N, C-alpha and C positions, 0 to 999 in steps of 0.2 A: 434409287441409290446408284451412284456411279461406281464403276469398277475401281477407280482410284480410292474410294472410301474404304474398300475392303482391305486393301493392302497397307493401311497405315501402320506405322510401328507403334509399339506400346507407349512410347513417350509422346506420341502425337494424338492419341485418342483422348476424348474428353474425360477428365477425371470424375466429373459428376455422373457421367454414364456408368463408370465403374462402380462408384459408391451406391448408386440407386439400383443397379441391376446385377450385382455380384452374386446374390443368392439365386436369382433366376439363371444366371450363367452356370452356376454350380449344379443346379437341378437339371440342366440340359444333358448331363451325362447319365441321368437316370431316365428322364422322359424328354427326349430331344425336342419335341414339339412345344413344350410348355413355354419357353421364352418367346417363341414365335407368336403365341397367343397373348401372353401377358405383357410383353414389351416389344412389339414388332419393329419399332423404329430404332432400337438400341443396336448399334453396330457391335458393341462388346458382347451382348447376349446372343446376337445372331452368329457371331464367330464361334462361340462355344456351342451353340445349337448345331452348327455344321459339324464340329468335332464330335459332338454326341451322336449325331446321325451316322457318321463314319464308324464310330465305336459300336453302335447298335448293329450295323451291317456286318461288321467283323465278328461280333459276338454270336449272331445268328449263324454265320458261316462256321465258326468254331463249334457251335452246338451240333451242327450237322456232321462235321468231321469227327468230333469226339463220340458221337453216337456209334459210328462204325469202328472207331479205334477201341472202344470199350469191349468189343468182341474179341480183340486180340489179347491173350493173357500176358501179363507183366509188362511187356514193352508198350503195348497199346494203352494200358492203364497209366503208365508213367507219362507217356506222350500226351494223353488227354488231360491229365492233371496239370502238366506244365502249361498247356494251352489255356486252360481255365484260369490258372494263376496269372498268366500274362494279361488276359482280359481284365482281371481284377486290378492288376498293377496299373494298366492304362486308365481304368476308372479313377483310381486314387490320384494319379498324375493329373488327369483332367480336372477333377474337383479342386485339387490344390492350386493349379494354374488359375482357375476361375476365381477362387477366393483371394488370391494374392495379387491379382491384376495383370497376370501374364497372358499374352496372346501368342504363345509358342505352340506350334503344332505337336500333336502326339507323335512319338518316335515311329518312323517307318510308315505309318498309315495316315498321318494327319495332313499331308500335303495336297489332298484333294478338296475341291470346292464343289459341293453339291447344292447348298443353299446360297442363293445370291442375295 
């Protein structure tokens, strides 16, 4: 896969790729590696698998941080709840993007490319 293939705009990717792989792309936000196994040649599914991997890394980081924040009464509990809700919002945004054909990165965290 060439680097240019990764940066195609949503209007340029193959519509059949979207139709055939939108469910796998949505599942990437729950199990990021699933589209890599089920449809490894789909640029659309690989893009969302990358976004799912970034979200997974962030959710693990948030889990570690909230573990320590939960020890702080009131302020720590509020902060950890907000962080957990943020991860949930990112999950919903990602699944929504995958099911509607959008290849837009997740806010603040989605501009990284890990999966080529």
